[in-house]
C-alpha positions, 0 to 999 in steps of 0.5 A: 094575698093573705097576711100569712102568705105574704109574710111567708113570701117575704121570709123566703125572699129574705132567705134567698138574699142571704143564701144567694152570695154563697151559691154564686161563690160555690159556682164561681169556684167550680167554674174557676177550677174547670174553665180552661183559660187564663186568670183574667179571662176566667174572671170575665167569663165567670162575671158574665155567667153570673150576670146572665144567671141573674137575668134568667132568674129575673125572667122566671120570677113570676113562676119559680118552678118554671125555671127548673122545667126551663133548665130541663127543656133547654139543657137536659139537666134535671135539677129537681130533687138535688 
């Protein structure tokens, strides 16, 4: 990998690390509003979902585009262009 491409990858990774907590926070709040459970169960459910999303992210790390395709194939939800 050439130097400029490696620098760009490092930049993107650092931006993801900075933005990811905000994405997870928004998802956690949305789930909190929508889940029909008591508060303690909601906490457990949301933490499990966030942990599972990290597992999925790690599984798709070799090909970031494939996670969008995988989502569409598995769930029918197309997140491209959002």
